[in-house]
Legacy VTK file of the C-alpha trace (Angstrom):
# vtk DataFile Version 3.0
C-alpha trace
ASCII
DATASET POLYDATA
POINTS 275 float
2.982 -4.096 5.379
2.826 -2.819 8.904
0.012 -1.138 10.763
-1.365 -0.858 14.250
-4.511 0.056 16.143
-4.921 3.065 18.401
-8.297 2.866 20.047
-10.518 2.626 16.964
-7.901 4.122 14.671
-5.631 2.029 12.478
-2.199 3.356 11.663
-1.004 2.027 8.318
2.719 1.329 8.565
3.405 -0.272 5.206
1.497 -0.654 1.970
2.003 -3.048 -0.867
0.451 -2.513 -4.271
0.914 -3.590 -7.831
0.229 -0.969 -10.448
3.318 0.277 -12.283
3.558 2.470 -15.342
5.119 -0.146 -17.580
8.393 0.534 -19.362
8.884 -0.805 -22.882
12.557 -1.457 -23.599
12.050 -1.105 -27.336
10.578 2.372 -26.846
13.337 3.659 -24.598
16.786 2.254 -25.249
18.258 4.546 -22.598
16.458 2.722 -19.794
18.656 0.070 -18.190
16.712 -2.444 -16.168
18.783 -4.002 -13.383
17.481 -7.260 -11.943
18.447 -8.246 -8.416
18.898 -6.149 -5.268
20.394 -2.648 -5.455
20.848 0.582 -3.539
18.524 3.239 -4.949
20.262 5.981 -6.922
17.502 8.457 -6.100
17.337 7.589 -2.397
20.814 6.225 -1.555
21.587 5.026 1.944
24.527 6.540 3.799
27.906 4.834 4.082
27.138 3.864 7.679
23.691 2.547 6.797
25.148 0.534 3.937
27.740 -1.021 6.252
25.013 -1.854 8.801
22.916 -3.506 6.094
25.876 -5.584 4.909
26.768 -6.705 8.447
23.133 -7.464 9.226
22.554 -9.410 6.022
25.713 -11.412 6.610
24.495 -12.288 10.100
20.999 -13.208 8.914
22.113 -15.217 5.865
25.532 -16.496 6.943
26.919 -15.476 3.525
30.377 -14.218 4.496
31.222 -12.607 1.133
27.913 -10.749 0.723
28.271 -7.018 0.009
27.454 -4.111 -2.288
29.715 -3.376 -5.246
30.648 0.218 -6.260
27.492 0.414 -8.416
25.299 -0.400 -5.421
24.442 -3.936 -6.553
24.166 -6.611 -3.875
26.628 -9.384 -4.702
26.686 -12.632 -2.762
30.226 -13.802 -3.526
31.066 -17.451 -3.025
27.780 -18.955 -1.839
29.517 -21.975 -0.382
31.261 -19.792 2.194
28.645 -19.759 4.929
29.043 -19.187 8.646
25.953 -19.828 10.764
23.035 -17.588 9.777
19.491 -18.588 8.894
19.004 -21.070 6.067
15.546 -19.580 5.402
16.873 -16.018 5.220
19.724 -17.169 2.994
17.298 -18.819 0.555
15.171 -15.653 0.411
18.106 -13.325 -0.292
19.521 -15.691 -2.920
16.129 -15.906 -4.633
15.804 -12.107 -4.684
19.376 -11.611 -5.911
18.808 -14.125 -8.717
15.347 -12.793 -9.545
14.409 -11.285 -12.886
12.699 -8.507 -10.902
14.474 -5.454 -9.481
14.551 -4.508 -5.777
15.699 -0.977 -4.909
16.652 -0.222 -1.296
15.936 3.430 -0.525
16.550 5.639 2.494
13.385 7.401 3.710
14.356 8.584 7.180
11.911 10.881 8.999
9.084 10.117 6.587
5.682 10.867 8.127
3.981 8.308 5.871
6.379 5.384 6.367
6.772 3.636 9.687
9.916 1.496 9.753
9.584 0.063 6.230
7.426 -0.114 3.139
7.421 -1.996 -0.148
5.719 -1.042 -3.395
6.085 -2.062 -7.000
6.509 1.126 -8.988
7.164 -0.015 -12.548
6.873 -2.935 -14.919
9.593 -3.478 -17.479
9.017 -5.388 -20.714
12.205 -6.720 -22.252
12.939 -7.336 -25.917
11.554 -10.871 -25.684
8.270 -9.629 -24.249
8.993 -10.841 -20.708
7.631 -8.690 -17.885
9.653 -7.708 -14.835
8.625 -5.735 -11.758
10.539 -2.911 -10.105
10.055 -2.971 -6.323
10.981 -0.096 -4.016
12.045 -1.221 -0.522
11.777 1.915 1.602
13.514 1.998 4.966
12.950 4.755 7.508
16.147 4.304 9.494
15.221 7.115 11.903
12.211 5.134 13.143
14.419 2.322 14.442
16.256 4.835 16.630
12.917 5.431 18.412
12.695 1.828 19.610
13.406 1.042 23.249
14.109 -2.488 24.455
16.756 -5.060 25.282
19.557 -5.648 22.781
18.239 -9.129 22.070
14.785 -7.990 20.991
16.134 -4.950 19.127
18.026 -7.407 16.906
14.699 -9.100 16.084
13.225 -5.891 14.699
15.945 -3.871 13.012
16.324 -2.563 9.427
17.480 -5.967 8.157
14.554 -7.764 9.818
12.214 -5.284 8.158
14.031 -5.633 4.844
13.531 -9.411 4.778
9.911 -8.868 5.830
9.294 -6.600 2.834
11.157 -8.971 0.503
8.796 -11.688 1.716
5.925 -9.680 0.233
7.654 -9.153 -3.094
9.474 -12.475 -3.540
7.135 -14.928 -1.802
3.832 -13.109 -2.305
3.081 -13.339 1.407
0.597 -11.073 3.180
0.329 -9.545 6.610
-2.409 -10.152 9.152
-5.881 -10.148 7.587
-8.864 -10.335 9.939
-9.106 -10.718 13.686
-8.339 -14.459 13.617
-4.885 -13.921 12.102
-2.763 -12.150 14.689
0.608 -12.595 12.977
0.265 -12.818 9.194
2.209 -14.838 6.646
5.203 -12.515 6.452
5.944 -12.377 10.165
5.340 -16.124 10.498
7.963 -16.592 7.776
10.384 -14.150 9.396
9.828 -15.922 12.721
11.259 -19.078 11.147
14.418 -17.065 10.462
14.426 -15.680 13.999
14.261 -19.181 15.471
17.157 -20.278 13.263
19.118 -17.248 14.493
18.179 -17.721 18.145
16.286 -14.420 18.248
12.966 -13.673 19.972
9.868 -14.434 17.897
7.200 -11.840 17.231
3.880 -12.850 18.790
1.434 -10.425 17.158
1.407 -8.188 14.119
-0.576 -5.217 15.424
1.393 -3.272 18.037
-0.529 -2.583 21.221
-1.017 1.082 22.028
-1.804 3.061 25.130
-1.643 6.694 26.107
1.264 7.275 28.493
2.368 10.263 30.544
5.978 11.451 30.354
7.887 12.737 33.411
7.210 16.314 32.240
3.450 15.665 32.352
2.931 15.483 28.588
1.081 12.479 27.207
1.909 10.433 24.140
0.737 7.269 22.385
3.126 4.436 23.210
3.315 1.510 20.841
4.403 -1.928 22.027
5.657 -4.763 19.831
5.517 -8.117 21.608
8.090 -10.920 21.253
8.871 -14.197 23.001
12.438 -15.220 23.763
13.023 -18.932 24.200
15.453 -20.280 26.765
16.328 -23.725 25.406
18.356 -24.751 28.461
15.239 -24.904 30.604
12.630 -24.870 27.824
11.334 -21.617 29.216
9.973 -18.589 27.393
10.195 -14.948 28.305
7.990 -12.170 26.980
9.915 -9.126 25.769
8.658 -5.904 24.218
9.839 -3.015 22.119
8.261 0.354 22.837
8.153 3.559 20.816
6.345 6.891 20.560
3.864 6.260 17.753
3.570 9.919 16.788
7.342 10.150 16.265
7.108 7.258 13.831
3.881 7.926 11.943
1.531 10.846 11.237
-1.657 9.810 13.010
-3.722 12.135 10.823
-3.154 9.621 8.015
-4.733 6.812 10.022
-7.629 4.781 8.589
-10.141 2.655 10.407
-9.172 -0.965 10.883
-12.232 -2.143 8.929
-11.247 0.025 5.945
-7.715 -1.349 5.865
-8.839 -4.945 6.343
-11.328 -4.553 3.475
-8.749 -3.107 1.082
-6.136 -5.682 2.076
-8.650 -8.472 1.610
-9.391 -7.247 -1.921
-5.682 -7.077 -2.697
-5.121 -10.569 -1.352
-7.942 -11.968 -3.489
-6.485 -10.231 -6.537
-3.099 -11.886 -5.927
-4.533 -15.315 -5.173
LINES 1 276
275 0 1 2 3 4 5 6 7 8 9 10 11 12 13 14 15 16 17 18 19 20 21 22 23 24 25 26 27 28 29 30 31 32 33 34 35 36 37 38 39 40 41 42 43 44 45 46 47 48 49 50 51 52 53 54 55 56 57 58 59 60 61 62 63 64 65 66 67 68 69 70 71 72 73 74 75 76 77 78 79 80 81 82 83 84 85 86 87 88 89 90 91 92 93 94 95 96 97 98 99 100 101 102 103 104 105 106 107 108 109 110 111 112 113 114 115 116 117 118 119 120 121 122 123 124 125 126 127 128 129 130 131 132 133 134 135 136 137 138 139 140 141 142 143 144 145 146 147 148 149 150 151 152 153 154 155 156 157 158 159 160 161 162 163 164 165 166 167 168 169 170 171 172 173 174 175 176 177 178 179 180 181 182 183 184 185 186 187 188 189 190 191 192 193 194 195 196 197 198 199 200 201 202 203 204 205 206 207 208 209 210 211 212 213 214 215 216 217 218 219 220 221 222 223 224 225 226 227 228 229 230 231 232 233 234 235 236 237 238 239 240 241 242 243 244 245 246 247 248 249 250 251 252 253 254 255 256 257 258 259 260 261 262 263 264 265 266 267 268 269 270 271 272 273 274
């Protein structure tokens, strides 16, 4: 889940919910449940996007044989063949790939209701033995990442793969984002920060992007969002603050914004339901 404040307005970036219609295998033999991670058939990513996801996941996990097969299933190959990568990210991807749940990666570029990424469980499947499985949709708005401006180093900390592992953290680990004013980062980003440290990438320092109205050279104003990170320089044990900026209104429809108190209340209820 991702959202941000704009004055007294809260922009909801990502929602997570558990409802599902429920699919009974005995009632519909034509339905083929596919556990693991897959490319969505209804919202397939492009060839270039697929290649970027594979390269990114290999970098984050170190799994050199990871890739998608012709059916769009993520296969990990020989798991002993590892080059660098993050041990934490590798464990997460392996757990999702081996899961009895299904994770569908869909392409939602230029969506006005999705900022960067979103996860939602959309169905529950009951197999012949009565076991229940969830179907999760991992929605990536690739166009939003093209709106980000920042150094190469910090862009690598917040790219489609970083957002993908963030959303998987919701579904696989049951982690939540920032709830309340005393929690500036949230469980998911704290978990992803562990991966970033293992990869030598800048860590995210707060969950809610800062926003301010900015004037463009042509005199027009826009709402600029800023995502803050800290890059560590181990040689001298120094840290450097780095930011990613973007035009909020090119990423999200502000008319859909809710107040921060409303979102915190609903997220708190959801968290209590899970825990």
